[in-house]
C-alpha positions, -999 to +999 in steps of 0.1 A: +124-162-223+138-178-194+122-164-158+149-188-139+169-161-125+138-140-117+124-171-099+156-176-079+157-139-068+119-138-058+121-173-041+122-161-005+094-140-014+072-163-030+078-189-003+067-164+023+036-154+007+028-187-009+025-173-043+037-175-080+052-141-080+065-118-050+045-089-061+022-073-035-007-053-044-005-020-027-036-016-003-055+014-015-087+025+005-120+019-016-100+003-044-082-027-029-115-046-022-127-081-031-126-076-070-090-063-075-076-085-044-089-116-058-078-107-094-042-100-081-042-132-061-055-153-089-028-138-113+000-152-092+004-119-072-005-113-036-037-091-032-042-071-001-075-058+014-073-022+022-094-023+056-088+016+060-117+030+082-139-001+078-158-011+110-152-050+120-185-061+107-176-047+071-140-062+072-155-094+081-177-094+049-149-082+027-128-111+037-154-137+032-163-122-002-127-123-012-125-160-002-154-167-023-135-153-054-102-168-050-087-199-031-052-182-033-034-165-004-041-126+002-038-105+030-053-078+050-039-042+056-050-026+090-043+010+101-026+011+137-045+041+147-081+026+139-102+027+173-112-009+169-076-023+157-081-052+183-115-063+169-103-061+133-073-084+143-097-108+157-116-108+126-084-117+106-079-144+130-115-158+128-109-159+090-075-174+094-061-148+073-024-158+069-008-123+063-017-092+081-001-058+070+002-030+098+003+004+084+000+041+096+024+045+123+045+021+146+025-009+154+020-013+194+036-044+211+000-055+220-009-055+184+020-074+171+013-101+198-021-104+190-014-110+154+015-133+160-007-153+184-033-159+156-007-176+136-005-150+109+026-136+095+031-098+102+044-073+075+050-038+087+063-005+071+100+005+076+104+043+067+141+043+080+170+019+089+164+023+127+127+017+127+133-014+104+158-027+131+132-021+158+106-037+140+126-069+135+133-068+172+096-066+178+090-100+160+077-086+127+080-112+099+086-090+069+090-052+059+077-032+031+103-003+024+081+023+008+095+057-007+078+091-012+072+085-048+043+062-038+007+072-040-016+079-007+002+084+028+040+089+023+073+096+041+098+121+031+125+097+015+127+084-019+127+048-025+161+044-043+175+061-011+156+039+014+164+006-005+201+015-002+199+026+033+179-004+046+185-034+024+222-041+031+216-042+067+182-062+071+175-081+039+199-113+051+177-116+081+141-110+069+121-107+037+120-070+024+097-059-001+103-025-018+075-001-028+069+034-041+072+047-078+076+012-093+060+009-127+082-013-147+099-048-146+134-034-150+129-016-115+115-048-100+148-066-113+170-039-099+156-041-064+156-080-064+194-076-074+198-053-042+184-079-020+147-074-020+126-104-020+097-088-038+078-055-046+047-038-039+027-018-065-003+001-062-008+028-090-002+002-117-032-016-106-059+011-105-066+008-143-071-028-142-104-040-156-112-056-125-105-025-104-138-009-093-128+026-094-151+051-112-145+056-150-135+095-141-107+083-115-092+059-143-094+086-168-074+108-148-048+083-142-045+078-180-040+115-187-015+122-158+022+124-159+045+118-130+047+157-121+009+157-116+011+135-085+020+161-059+022+155-020-003+175+003+012+206+022+013+206+060+002+241+073+004+238+109+036+221+127+016+214+158-008+191+137+016+165+124-002+155+091+014+128+072+016+140+036-007+124+010+003+121-027-025+127-051-032+142-084-035+181-086-072+192-085-097+215-064-094+190-034-056+199-028-070+235-017-099+221+001-074+201+024-056+233+032-087+247+046-095+215+067-061+216+082-070+251+093-104+242+108-089+211+126-060+232+140-084+258+153-103+231+174-068+220+187-062+258+197-096+261+214-092+227+232-123+215+215-102+182+204-072+165+216-044+158+194-054+120+188-089+130+180-076+158+156-054+134+136-084+109+136-105+137+120-077+145+093-077+106+086-114+104+083-116+135+062-092+117+036-113+086+037-142+106+027-124+127+000-111+095-014-144+078-015-159+107-033-133+103-062-130+066-065-168+054-060-189+085-071-164+098-096-161+134-083-125+139-092-125+175-086-135+177-047-125+142-041-090+129-036-074+112-066-045+094-047-017+084-071+018+075-070+046+091-095+045+060-116+011+071-128+028+084-160+033+046-169-003+037-166-012+037-203-045+018-206-072-001-189-063-040-191-066-072-168-045-076-138-032-109-154-017-087-182-001-061-161+015-088-140+027-107-170+041-077-186+059-068-154+074-103-150+085-104-185+102-072-182+119-080-151+132-115-165+144-099-197+163-072-178+180-101-157+188-120-188+203-092-202+225-085-174+238-121-179 
């Protein structure tokens, strides 16, 4: 089967990333660590370490350990609201990390300048056309357009709508990767034809043999259908909680109780808004760790995208990427 057309459509993406395929691994806290990240990069994709709530010294060790497992390019995803964001950027610079991904809100000008000065390429998330244009003006090098079908933190708009809204206006000027709900190569082909230079997938890689997620966590993925991956509910309009998509379990109810608790602290003046949001963020990190690492899939958070129904078996990362690429190439060939 000819991959020529696929290679042509991915060319800007592969050139930007320095990889064989323009397939980014979505950064998933506790999951996107040295083993999965190096496996994705070694298989021709672009692995991304999820820093999440890691302190700088832990990120330092994780980058070093990943470097020991792959000589291929990989990136680091940092959360903009991390209280030690400057130190984390410095750690990436010390390791000469080639690509930094900023997630979890609009990056500050200071963070953008700091990353650019280190020589790294900067990737950011654009949940709307106006923000995509703003990020471009701010000097961001590439964008990820991620729709609400994704797992973990999500926005309110679907991937297909965001792609139509943003790609025609931005794709000619900078590399744009599409993410959220992608589980097969046919979807990759479609977004490439719309002007994307590549894609990002998270959920499809959770059941990779190289992924360290607990057996219980993987089993839930293998049993789940798309409709089992539901977004969390915001109960207090004064506490702007970014919804999180995860598989239905007891934790869904626990989070509602946690929001009430944090909202009460906000009412009493015990915490400021920024601290309240940070408490919610730390809560998610803990709930996710319980599920991913400890295997407690009832009182832990089993974050998953709606493409979870397309995860059918545990298999090596290389097989997942080969299958996606072959499906995309076949879809493009069939269209002539």
